[in-house]
N, C-alpha and C positions, 0 to 999 in steps of 0.2 A: 824253159824249165824254171819254175819258181816255187818256193814253199812259203806258205802263208799260215800264220797262227789263226785258228778258227775263232771268230768273234760273234757269229750269228747262229741262230737256231737252224736256219736253212743250210749253212755250211756244215754244221754238225750232222744234220740229217744226210747230207751228201757223203760225209765220212762213214756214217753207219751203213749206207748203201754199198760203198766200196768194200767195207769189212764183211758185210753179208755175202757179197758176190765171191770174195776170195776165200774167207774162212769157212762159211757155212755151205755155200753151193759147190765150191770147187774142192775144198779139203775135208768136208764132212763134219765140221765142228757143230755142235748143237747150238741153237739160238740162246739157250739158257746159259751155256758156258761162254759164249762170245761176248755177251753184253752183261755188264756188272755195275756195281754201285759207283765206280769211277767214271761212268758215262753220264752221270747226273750232273746238273749245273752246280757250280760252287763246291767242288769236291777236291780242289787242290791239284787237279789234273789239267794239263794243257794239251790240246789236240791241234794237229796241223793238217793241211791239205797240200799236196804237190800237184802242180798244173803242168800239162804238156800241151803246147799250142793252144793255150787258153782254157783247156778242159781239165777239170779235176779228175785225176786218175790214180792217186795214191794217198795214203794217210798214215798217221802214227800218233801216239800219245806219249806223254812223259809225266811222271810224278816223282817227288822226292820221298824216299823211304829210308828212314834212319840215316839221313845225311848223304845218301847216294841217289843219283838220278837213275830211275828205272824206266827204260824205253820199252814200250809195249805196243801191241796191235799194229805193227808195221806191215803194210801190204800195198801192193800195186796191182791194178787190173792186169790180167794175163797178157793182153795184147800190147802193153806198154812196158814190159819188163826188160826190154833190150836197150833202153835209152839212158841208163845211168841214174834213174830216178831214186833208186834205193839209197844211194850215197847222198843225194839231196835231202831226203827225209832224215837220215841219221844225223847229218851235219846240222840241220835245222833244230832237231830235238836236243842235240848237244849244246847248241848256242843258248837255248832256253834255260837249261839247268846251269850252264856256266855263268849266266847273268845273275843267277841266284846264289852264286858263290860256291857251288858244288864242284868238287875236284875229281870225282870219279863217277862212272856210269856202269850199269849192268843191264843185261837183257837175257831173256830165255830165247835163244836162237834155235830155230829148227835145224837139225843136224845137216840137212841138205843145203842149208845156207851158211854153214860154218865158215867155209872158205871166203865167202863174201865179207863176213864180219871181220875175219882175220886180216883181210886187205885194208880194212879201216882201223887197224891197230887194236882190235879186240882179241883177248886171249881166253881160251876155254879154261874154266876153273871148276869143273865138276865132271862127274861121269855122266853118261847119257841117262836121261830120265824121260818118262812119258808124261805128256801134258795134252789133254784132249785127244788121246789116242795117237799122238804124233811124237816121234823121238825129238827131244830137245837137249841142249847143253847150256849151262850158265856161261855167259861170256862177260868179261869185264874189261874196262879201259880206264886208265888213269890219265888225266889231262896233264900235259907238260906245259908249264908256264915259264916263259923266258923273261 
């Protein structure tokens, strides 16, 4: 299990394939809602792939918004969700923004994944809201530096 920052067009296309499988095919999000301006090159967004046994099976992206890291588009192909890869994705995205000097992160977590994020020290900081027809909650985490 490794996470790698995306550096090539082919890797980005692989991430888009994974997102389409999870969000569009599995969860019913429209293509227009899934892909946005932050998926274009040179947009201040970093994307990663996570690999299991050498195969790319998960992805996520991060950008800095008003001094806070915003984790987005975190997903893993269904058959690989039992291997702890979500934690690998979150930690890789957090490392990217920490290197930029950011001290906190946020994400719009699906309500069904709230417990997962809580185990990674994220706290809910909003009421439930709908995003792309799916219930979400704003989750935040402050980095503790010793």
